[in-house]
C-alpha positions in Angstrom: 179.1 59.8 131.5 182.7 60.0 130.2 182.3 63.6 129.1 181.1 64.6 132.6 184.0 62.7 134.2 186.4 64.5 131.9 185.0 67.8 132.9 185.2 66.7 136.5 188.9 65.8 136.0 189.5 69.2 134.4 187.8 70.8 137.4 190.1 69.0 139.8 193.2 69.4 137.7 192.9 73.1 136.7 190.8 74.7 139.4 191.3 72.3 142.3 187.6 72.1 142.8 185.0 69.3 142.5 182.4 69.6 139.8 179.8 70.5 142.4 181.8 73.5 143.7 182.1 75.1 140.2 180.2 78.3 139.4 178.1 78.3 136.3 180.7 80.4 134.5 183.5 78.0 135.5 181.4 75.0 134.4 180.8 76.6 131.0 184.5 77.3 130.5 185.5 73.8 131.4 182.9 72.3 129.1 184.1 74.5 126.3 187.7 73.4 127.0 186.6 69.8 127.0 184.8 70.2 123.7 187.6 72.3 122.3 185.2 75.2 121.4 186.1 78.8 121.4 184.5 81.1 123.9 185.1 84.6 122.5 182.3 86.5 120.8 181.4 90.1 120.2 178.9 90.8 123.0 177.7 94.0 121.3 176.6 92.0 118.3 175.0 89.4 120.5 173.0 92.0 122.4 171.9 93.8 119.3 170.7 90.6 117.7 168.5 89.9 120.8 167.2 93.5 121.0 163.5 94.1 120.5 162.1 97.0 118.4 161.3 99.0 121.7 164.8 98.5 123.0 166.4 99.7 119.8 164.0 102.6 119.7 164.9 103.6 123.3 168.6 103.4 122.5 168.0 105.7 119.5 165.9 108.2 121.5 168.6 108.2 124.2 171.4 108.8 121.7 169.5 111.7 120.1 168.1 113.2 123.3 171.6 113.1 124.9 173.5 114.8 122.2 174.7 118.4 121.8 172.8 118.6 118.5 169.5 117.9 120.2 170.3 120.4 123.0 171.3 123.2 120.6 168.4 122.6 118.2 165.9 122.4 121.1 167.3 125.6 122.5 166.8 127.3 119.1 163.2 126.0 118.9 162.4 127.3 122.4 164.0 130.7 121.7 162.2 130.9 118.4 158.9 130.0 120.1 159.4 132.8 122.7 160.4 135.4 120.1 157.5 134.4 117.8 154.9 134.7 120.6 156.3 137.8 122.3 158.0 140.0 119.7 156.4 139.0 116.3 152.8 137.8 117.0 152.4 139.5 120.4 152.2 143.1 119.2 149.6 142.1 116.6 147.5 140.4 119.3 147.8 137.1 117.5 150.1 135.2 119.8 148.9 131.6 120.2 151.0 131.2 123.4 151.6 134.6 125.0 153.9 135.1 128.0 154.3 133.2 130.4 154.1 130.5 127.6 151.8 128.1 129.4 151.4 125.9 126.3 155.2 125.7 125.9 155.5 124.6 129.5 152.9 121.9 129.0 154.7 120.6 125.9 158.1 120.7 127.7 156.6 118.8 130.7 155.0 116.2 128.4 158.3 115.7 126.5 160.2 115.3 129.8 157.6 112.8 131.1 157.9 110.7 128.0 161.6 111.1 127.3 162.8 110.3 130.9 161.5 106.8 131.1 162.7 106.0 127.6 166.2 107.2 128.4 166.1 105.1 131.7 165.1 102.0 129.7 168.1 102.6 127.5 170.4 103.1 130.5 169.0 99.8 132.0 169.7 98.0 128.8 173.2 99.5 128.7 173.8 98.3 132.3 172.6 94.8 131.2 175.0 94.9 128.3 177.9 95.9 130.6 177.1 93.1 133.0 177.0 90.6 130.2 180.2 91.9 128.8 181.9 91.7 132.2 180.7 88.1 132.7 181.9 87.2 129.3 185.3 88.9 129.9 185.6 86.8 133.1 184.9 83.6 131.2 187.4 84.5 128.4 190.1 85.4 131.0 189.5 82.2 133.0 189.7 80.2 129.8 193.0 81.9 128.9 194.4 81.4 132.4 193.5 77.7 132.4 194.9 77.2 128.9 198.2 78.8 130.0 198.3 76.5 133.0 197.8 73.5 130.7 200.6 74.8 128.4 202.9 75.2 131.4 202.2 71.6 132.4 203.0 70.4 128.9 206.2 72.4 128.7 207.3 71.1 132.1 206.6 67.5 130.9 208.8 68.2 127.8 211.6 69.6 130.0 211.4 66.5 132.2 211.6 64.2 129.1 214.5 66.2 127.7 216.3 66.0 131.1 215.6 62.3 131.3 217.0 61.7 127.8 220.0 63.8 128.5 220.8 62.1 131.8 220.3 58.7 130.1 222.7 59.7 127.3 225.2 61.0 129.9 225.0 57.8 131.9 225.6 55.8 128.7 228.6 58.0 127.7 230.2 57.5 131.1 230.2 53.7 130.9 
């Protein structure tokens, strides 16, 4: 019960709120201040530790599929496919996908149908990472702000003590 009271006291002292009016983030920060625990952590590492195989795979597919290397190599493959079927195998009558490249269109449509949701999964995961990082940043900033307020109070108390000692010594010197 004492720990809760102390957190309640911190809430009133630092935030001017009762314990019931605190947001979950504010409560976590005050509990960490009370326990003297750090709050900083690398959110990228935290997210990667929690990632499933499918999430890591979707991130990899999105990083490869959204790169210039993929676009250029895919363009070369498409151009090679068209040249092979129209200029090399076409005149010999052995083209496996003659113009208008219906099989190529089917493969491209299939690739797009598979790749698009995987990339969207990766984007959703990135948005989750960004939200978690923003929330964590808020908590770290709040903690820093509250600690600065506490330091200001301590410095003010020291200044008051020094002034009190100085005025006491001045009063003694005048007698």
